[in-house]
VOBA-296606 format. One record per residue (C-alpha): residue in one letter; y, z, x; residue number from 1. Coordinates in steps of 0.2 Angstrom, whole numbers. Each point is the difference from the previous one (the first is absolute). Example, Ala and Ser with C-alpha at 12.3 -4.5 7.8 and 13.67 -1.06 7.14 Angstrom:
("A" (-22 39 62) 1)
("S" (17 -3 6) 2)
This chain:
("M" (1514 -471 718) 1)
("H" (1 12 12) 2)
("T" (-8 -1 17) 3)
("T" (-12 13 -3) 4)
("D" (-8 -8 -15) 5)
("K" (-2 -17 9) 6)
("L" (-7 9 16) 7)
("L" (-14 10 -15) 8)
("R" (-2 -18 -8) 9)
("A" (-4 -9 16) 10)
("A" (-13 14 6) 11)
("M" (-9 -1 -18) 12)
("A" (-1 -18 3) 13)
("L" (-7 1 17) 14)
("A" (-13 15 -7) 15)
("T" (-5 -12 -13) 16)
("L" (-3 -14 11) 17)
("A" (-11 10 12) 18)
("A" (-10 6 -14) 19)
("S" (-3 -16 -5) 20)
("A" (-4 -7 16) 21)
("A" (-13 14 3) 22)
("L" (-10 -7 -16) 23)
("W" (-3 -17 6) 24)
("W" (2 3 21) 25)
("P" (-18 -3 5) 26)
("W" (-8 14 10) 27)
("P" (-2 -1 19) 28)
("A" (-17 -8 5) 29)
("Q" (-13 12 7) 30)
("A" (-3 1 19) 31)
("A" (-17 -8 4) 32)
("Q" (-12 11 8) 33)
("R" (-3 0 19) 34)
("I" (-16 -1 9) 35)
("K" (2 16 7) 36)
("E" (1 9 -17) 37)
("V" (-16 -7 -6) 38)
("A" (-12 0 15) 39)
("A" (0 11 17) 40)
("V" (-9 -6 18) 41)
("Q" (-17 7 1) 42)
("G" (-1 15 14) 43)
("V" (19 4 -1) 44)
("R" (0 15 -9) 45)
("S" (5 19 0) 46)
("N" (-14 14 4) 47)
("Q" (-2 16 -7) 48)
("L" (0 16 11) 49)
("I" (-3 17 -4) 50)
("G" (1 17 9) 51)
("Y" (-2 19 -3) 52)
("G" (14 12 6) 53)
("L" (10 14 -3) 54)
("V" (17 3 -8) 55)
("V" (10 15 7) 56)
("G" (16 10 -2) 57)
("L" (-2 1 -19) 58)
("D" (9 15 -9) 59)
("G" (-15 10 -7) 60)
("T" (-7 -14 -10) 61)
("G" (-14 -6 12) 62)
("D" (-19 1 -2) 63)
("Q" (-9 16 -6) 64)
("T" (-13 5 14) 65)
("A" (-15 5 -13) 66)
("Q" (1 -16 -11) 67)
("A" (4 -10 16) 68)
("P" (-9 4 14) 69)
("F" (1 -17 8) 70)
("T" (19 3 5) 71)
("Q" (-5 16 12) 72)
("Q" (-14 -11 7) 73)
("G" (13 -15 4) 74)
("L" (13 13 6) 75)
("N" (-14 8 12) 76)
("S" (-5 -17 7) 77)
("M" (18 -5 3) 78)
("L" (4 17 8) 79)
("Q" (-16 -4 11) 80)
("Q" (7 -15 6) 81)
("M" (17 8 6) 82)
("G" (-10 14 10) 83)
("I" (0 13 -13) 84)
("T" (-15 10 -7) 85)
("V" (-1 8 -15) 86)
("P" (-13 15 0) 87)
("P" (-15 -4 -11) 88)
("G" (1 7 -18) 89)
("T" (19 2 -1) 90)
("T" (7 -4 -16) 91)
("M" (17 -7 0) 92)
("Q" (11 -1 -15) 93)
("L" (5 -19 1) 94)
("K" (15 1 -14) 95)
("N" (11 -13 12) 96)
("I" (-13 -12 4) 97)
("A" (-8 -13 -12) 98)
("A" (-15 -12 4) 99)
("V" (4 -18 -5) 100)
("L" (-5 -18 1) 101)
("V" (10 -11 7) 102)
("T" (-2 -20 -4) 103)
("A" (11 -14 7) 104)
("Q" (-1 -20 0) 105)
("L" (-2 -9 17) 106)
("P" (10 -16 -4) 107)
("A" (-7 -17 8) 108)
("F" (6 -3 18) 109)
("A" (5 19 3) 110)
("Q" (2 2 18) 111)
("P" (-2 18 10) 112)
("G" (16 8 -1) 113)
("Q" (6 -6 -17) 114)
("Q" (2 13 -13) 115)
("I" (-5 0 -19) 116)
("D" (1 12 -15) 117)
("V" (-14 12 -4) 118)
("G" (-3 8 -17) 119)
("V" (-5 19 1) 120)
("S" (-11 9 -15) 121)
("S" (-7 18 -2) 122)
("I" (-19 2 -1) 123)
("G" (2 19 -1) 124)
("N" (8 11 -13) 125)
("A" (17 0 8) 126)
("K" (15 2 -13) 127)
("S" (11 -11 9) 128)
("L" (3 -10 16) 129)
("R" (20 0 0) 130)
("G" (7 5 16) 131)
("G" (-15 -4 10) 132)
("T" (-4 -7 15) 133)
("L" (-15 -12 4) 134)
("V" (-8 3 19) 135)
("A" (-7 -13 9) 136)
("T" (-14 -8 -11) 137)
("P" (-12 -14 8) 138)
("L" (-1 -14 -14) 139)
("K" (-17 -9 2) 140)
("G" (-6 -17 -9) 141)
("A" (-15 -4 -7) 142)
("D" (-9 -2 17) 143)
("G" (3 18 5) 144)
("Q" (13 -5 13) 145)
("V" (18 8 1) 146)
("Y" (13 -13 -3) 147)
("A" (16 10 -3) 148)
("V" (5 20 1) 149)
("A" (11 7 -12) 150)
("Q" (12 13 0) 151)
("G" (17 6 -7) 152)
("G" (9 7 -14) 153)
("L" (-5 -1 -18) 154)
("I" (13 -8 -14) 155)
("V" (-8 6 -17) 156)
("G" (9 -6 -16) 157)
("G" (-1 15 -10) 158)
("A" (5 18 -3) 159)
("G" (-7 16 -8) 160)
("A" (2 18 -2) 161)
("S" (-11 14 -7) 162)
("A" (3 18 -4) 163)
("G" (-8 13 -12) 164)
("G" (-13 -11 -7) 165)
("S" (13 -14 -3) 166)
("K" (0 -16 8) 167)
("V" (11 -15 1) 168)
("Q" (-4 -16 11) 169)
("I" (8 -16 1) 170)
("N" (-11 -16 6) 171)
("H" (-15 4 11) 172)
("L" (1 12 15) 173)
("S" (-18 -2 6) 174)
("G" (3 -17 9) 175)
("G" (13 -8 12) 176)
("R" (5 -13 11) 177)
("V" (5 -2 19) 178)
("P" (10 -15 1) 179)
("Q" (-2 -8 17) 180)
("G" (-12 15 4) 181)
("A" (-15 -8 9) 182)
("T" (2 -9 16) 183)
("V" (-13 -15 3) 184)
("E" (-12 3 14) 185)
("R" (-11 -16 -2) 186)
("S" (1 -16 -7) 187)
("V" (-12 -9 -10) 188)
("P" (-4 -17 4) 189)
("T" (1 -15 -13) 190)
("P" (-10 -16 -1) 191)
("L" (16 -10 -1) 192)
("N" (-1 -10 17) 193)
("A" (-18 -3 -2) 194)
("G" (-7 -17 -4) 195)
("D" (8 -15 -5) 196)
("S" (3 4 -17) 197)
("I" (6 14 -12) 198)
("Q" (-5 4 -18) 199)
("L" (10 5 -13) 200)
("D" (-6 11 -12) 201)
("L" (9 0 -18) 202)
("N" (5 17 -7) 203)
("A" (-10 -8 -18) 204)
("A" (-14 -10 -2) 205)
("D" (7 -17 -8) 206)
("F" (-5 -17 4) 207)
("N" (17 -6 -5) 208)
("T" (9 11 12) 209)
("A" (-11 -5 15) 210)
("R" (0 -19 -4) 211)
("A" (20 3 -1) 212)
("V" (1 9 18) 213)
("A" (-11 -14 8) 214)
("Q" (11 -14 -8) 215)
("A" (17 9 6) 216)
("I" (-7 1 17) 217)
("N" (-6 -16 1) 218)
("A" (15 -7 -7) 219)
("A" (11 9 13) 220)
("K" (-12 -1 15) 221)
("G" (-10 -16 -2) 222)
("A" (-15 -5 -9) 223)
("G" (-15 10 2) 224)
("V" (7 15 10) 225)
("A" (-5 13 -15) 226)
("Q" (-16 -1 -10) 227)
("A" (-4 11 -16) 228)
("L" (-16 6 3) 229)
("D" (-1 11 -18) 230)
("G" (9 8 -11) 231)
("R" (7 13 12) 232)
("V" (-2 -7 17) 233)
("V" (11 -15 9) 234)
("R" (-5 -5 18) 235)
("V" (14 -6 10) 236)
("R" (1 -9 17) 237)
("A" (12 8 12) 238)
("P" (8 -1 17) 239)
("M" (-10 7 15) 240)
("E" (15 6 8) 241)
("M" (6 17 -6) 242)
("D" (19 -4 -1) 243)
("A" (-3 -16 -10) 244)
("R" (-14 9 -12) 245)
("V" (14 13 -4) 246)
("S" (12 -13 -3) 247)
("F" (-13 -9 -11) 248)
("L" (-3 15 -11) 249)
("A" (19 3 -1) 250)
("D" (1 -17 -8) 251)
("I" (-15 0 -11) 252)
("E" (3 17 -8) 253)
("N" (17 -5 -6) 254)
("L" (-6 -16 -9) 255)
("P" (4 0 -17) 256)
("L" (-14 -2 -13) 257)
("E" (1 -8 -18) 258)
("L" (-14 10 -9) 259)
("A" (-5 -4 -18) 260)
("K" (2 14 -13) 261)
("P" (-12 15 4) 262)
("A" (-14 4 -11) 263)
("A" (4 9 -14) 264)
("K" (-3 19 1) 265)
("I" (4 18 -7) 266)
("V" (-2 14 10) 267)
("L" (-3 18 -10) 268)
("N" (2 17 6) 269)
("P" (-8 13 -13) 270)
("R" (5 16 10) 271)
("T" (19 -5 -1) 272)
("G" (1 -13 -14) 273)
("S" (8 -12 12) 274)
("I" (-2 -20 -7) 275)
("V" (3 -14 13) 276)
("L" (-1 -19 -7) 277)
("N" (4 -14 12) 278)
("Q" (10 -16 -6) 279)
("A" (-16 -8 -3) 280)
("V" (-6 10 -15) 281)
("T" (1 -10 -17) 282)
("L" (-5 7 -17) 283)
("A" (-9 -10 -15) 284)
("P" (5 3 -18) 285)
("C" (-8 15 -7) 286)
("A" (3 16 -11) 287)
("V" (-1 18 5) 288)
("A" (-2 15 -11) 289)
("H" (5 15 9) 290)
("G" (1 19 -6) 291)
("S" (-4 17 7) 292)
("L" (-11 15 -5) 293)
("S" (4 18 7) 294)
("V" (-10 15 -3) 295)
("T" (10 17 4) 296)
("I" (-11 16 1) 297)
("S" (10 16 0) 298)
("S" (-7 18 2) 299)
("T" (8 15 -5) 300)
("P" (-7 18 6) 301)
("V" (-4 12 -14) 302)
("I" (-3 18 1) 303)
("S" (-13 8 -9) 304)
("Q" (4 19 -4) 305)
("P" (-15 11 -8) 306)
("G" (5 12 -14) 307)
("A" (3 18 4) 308)
("L" (-14 12 3) 309)
("S" (-11 -14 3) 310)
("S" (-11 -4 14) 311)
("G" (5 -17 4) 312)
("E" (10 -7 13) 313)
("T" (16 -10 3) 314)
("V" (-4 -17 4) 315)
("V" (10 -16 4) 316)
("K" (-5 -16 -10) 317)
("E" (8 -17 2) 318)
("K" (5 -11 -16) 319)
("A" (0 -17 2) 320)
("D" (9 -15 -9) 321)
("I" (-5 -18 1) 322)
("S" (11 -14 -5) 323)
("I" (-1 -19 0) 324)
("S" (12 -12 0) 325)
("Q" (0 -19 -1) 326)
("Q" (15 -12 1) 327)
("G" (-3 -17 -8) 328)
("G" (1 -15 10) 329)
("A" (6 -16 -8) 330)
("I" (-10 -17 5) 331)
("I" (13 -9 12) 332)
("A" (0 -18 2) 333)
("L" (4 -5 19) 334)
("P" (4 -17 3) 335)
("A" (-4 -10 15) 336)
("G" (9 3 17) 337)
("A" (0 -12 14) 338)
("Q" (11 9 10) 339)
("L" (1 19 7) 340)
("A" (16 3 -11) 341)
("D" (-9 -5 -16) 342)
("V" (-15 11 3) 343)
("V" (11 15 5) 344)
("K" (10 -4 -15) 345)
("A" (-17 0 -10) 346)
("L" (-7 16 7) 347)
("N" (15 11 -3) 348)
("S" (1 -5 -18) 349)
("L" (-18 11 -3) 350)
("G" (12 15 4) 351)
("A" (-14 7 10) 352)
("T" (-1 11 15) 353)
("P" (-5 -6 17) 354)
("Q" (-16 11 -4) 355)
("D" (-3 -9 -15) 356)
("L" (4 -17 8) 357)
("L" (-15 2 13) 358)
("A" (-13 1 -15) 359)
("I" (9 -15 -10) 360)
("L" (1 -11 16) 361)
("Q" (-19 1 3) 362)
("A" (-3 -1 -20) 363)
("M" (10 -16 1) 364)
("K" (-9 -7 16) 365)
("S" (-16 3 -10) 366)
("A" (5 -10 -14) 367)
("G" (5 -15 11) 368)
("A" (18 1 -4) 369)
("L" (5 6 17) 370)
("Q" (1 -13 14) 371)
("A" (-2 11 16) 372)
("E" (-10 10 11) 373)
("L" (-1 19 -3) 374)
("E" (-2 12 14) 375)
("V" (0 19 -2) 376)
("I" (6 10 16) 377)
């Protein structure tokens, strides 16, 4: 046997061994969730900031003064602060300026001098903000105080062109972003160091999760340290010293949790036809008949021409054709499915579109064959 044939046979044997091993080799165990992924410390959160500003330097794609008078008012106010007075009654063509709303998220523990990203959105009739620069814009919180000031060049993820009544546009041009475009001017105090305890708020109300969080903390830090108050809140005794409290939080937020299987739930989105099922969804034996009914109406213009030397007028009428088609649906028996893969296989056997499955799942829930909670978003 030639050397080449020996190498080929050896490679085929190794491939067969690898394929057979893949069939019986167990999948790696799923990593356990940590406390930081299911709960958050009360008071440690971001704050929303908003401000009104102007974007300048546009290439003729800014607001039109007649339809957006507030743009000129904003420009007059800014010029007055710079010592420039615009004569009353002056109408300016502000094609290179656009009025915008500036939004930002002030992270927890943000300190003066740090920079954060800002989003910029047109509130007038500007065609595009591409190439513009946001001038200094104070960003205020819910209390009306200024917490940051934003300024910088916009990044707009799109492009467009128009001429002679034709227009081509890619993505959205009336909104953009200024990375690191705002400087924090004031910090927001947090109640992290107040009192002898902290409160953990679960992302979703669940008594089993609250109990698991309290048990994990008590197992690591001692009995009685954590107490589950309800299905959403867990109170934890923490050290009074700031450095010790930070170390304490760093320890408990990385503790693993052994959670039971979540409640069966199906999320439906009728607008997009999206359907999401979690692993706890089960299916009882049932029979489903699926068919479709479509009605088609078409209209054809018909010109009615009067005879010669008559006093009639030429009129345009419409001829409507209506057709109805119905596809028969056989009754399909769906077996019980105790795993998500079985449920997906049973639903795929129906051959229904996602939009049809929205109605089928609701009917199966009403019949008691679907063991899951339906949520429409």
